[in-house]
C-alpha positions in Angstrom: 157.5 -90.4 -80.7 158.0 -87.2 -79.3 161.4 -85.5 -79.5 161.4 -84.9 -76.0 161.9 -88.4 -75.4 165.4 -89.9 -75.5 165.7 -93.4 -76.3 168.2 -95.1 -74.1 169.4 -98.5 -75.9 171.2 -100.5 -73.1 172.5 -103.3 -75.5 173.3 -104.5 -78.7 174.2 -108.0 -79.2 174.4 -110.6 -82.0 175.1 -114.1 -82.2 177.4 -115.6 -85.1 178.0 -119.2 -85.9 181.5 -119.9 -86.2 182.2 -121.8 -89.7 183.6 -125.4 -89.1 187.1 -124.6 -90.5 187.2 -122.0 -87.7 185.9 -123.8 -84.6 188.3 -124.9 -81.9 188.0 -126.7 -78.6 188.5 -125.3 -74.8 188.2 -127.3 -71.5 186.1 -126.2 -68.5 186.0 -128.2 -65.3 187.4 -131.1 -67.0 184.9 -131.1 -69.7 186.1 -130.3 -73.4 183.4 -128.0 -75.4 183.6 -127.4 -79.2 182.8 -123.6 -79.8 180.3 -123.1 -82.4 178.9 -119.7 -81.7 180.3 -116.2 -80.7 177.9 -113.7 -79.1 179.4 -110.2 -80.1 178.5 -106.8 -78.1 178.9 -103.5 -79.1 180.1 -101.5 -76.1 179.3 -97.9 -75.3 182.4 -96.7 -76.5 182.2 -98.2 -80.1 184.4 -101.3 -79.5 183.3 -105.0 -79.8 183.4 -107.4 -77.0 183.1 -111.2 -77.8 182.3 -114.6 -75.8 182.4 -118.0 -77.5 179.7 -120.6 -76.5 179.3 -124.4 -77.7 178.4 -127.9 -76.5 180.4 -130.6 -74.9 182.7 -132.3 -77.3 181.4 -135.9 -75.7 177.8 -134.9 -76.7 174.9 -133.8 -74.3 173.5 -130.5 -73.4 176.1 -129.2 -71.1 176.2 -126.0 -69.2 175.7 -122.5 -70.9 179.4 -121.3 -70.3 181.3 -118.6 -71.9 184.9 -118.8 -73.2 187.2 -116.2 -74.6 187.9 -116.1 -78.1 191.4 -116.6 -79.0 193.3 -113.8 -80.5 193.3 -115.1 -84.0 193.2 -112.8 -87.0 190.4 -115.0 -88.8 188.1 -114.6 -85.9 188.7 -110.9 -85.5 187.8 -110.8 -89.2 184.9 -112.9 -88.8 183.6 -110.7 -85.5 184.1 -107.5 -87.4 182.3 -108.6 -90.6 179.3 -110.0 -88.6 179.2 -106.5 -86.8 179.1 -104.6 -90.2 176.4 -107.1 -91.3 174.5 -106.4 -88.5 174.7 -102.9 -89.0 173.4 -103.1 -92.3 170.5 -105.3 -91.4 169.5 -103.2 -88.6 169.7 -100.0 -90.5 167.3 -101.6 -93.2 164.8 -102.9 -90.7 161.0 -102.8 -91.9 159.7 -101.6 -88.4 157.9 -103.7 -85.9 156.0 -106.6 -87.3 152.1 -106.2 -86.6 150.8 -108.7 -84.3 147.4 -108.3 -85.8 145.8 -111.2 -87.6 143.5 -110.7 -90.8 
């Protein structure tokens, strides 16, 4: 790539599985959800933003609805550790996988 081209990265996001011991429930439109995943985004200013997602506790697929992440130290630590781990994985990438079949 030419040094004249500026690469504009518009988003950096990761999904983090919430360990069983840290999961919680929340209610939306009268339906209880068990939160199992956190989506973490790196904002332009370097801070992190996070939203939680999960499945209806009663079962079924349910809607893809985001929930705020509670202000709990153990969840903040999980998010920070996941972001650091993702940074290490990104920095050690092996390049684009070839789609050519031999």
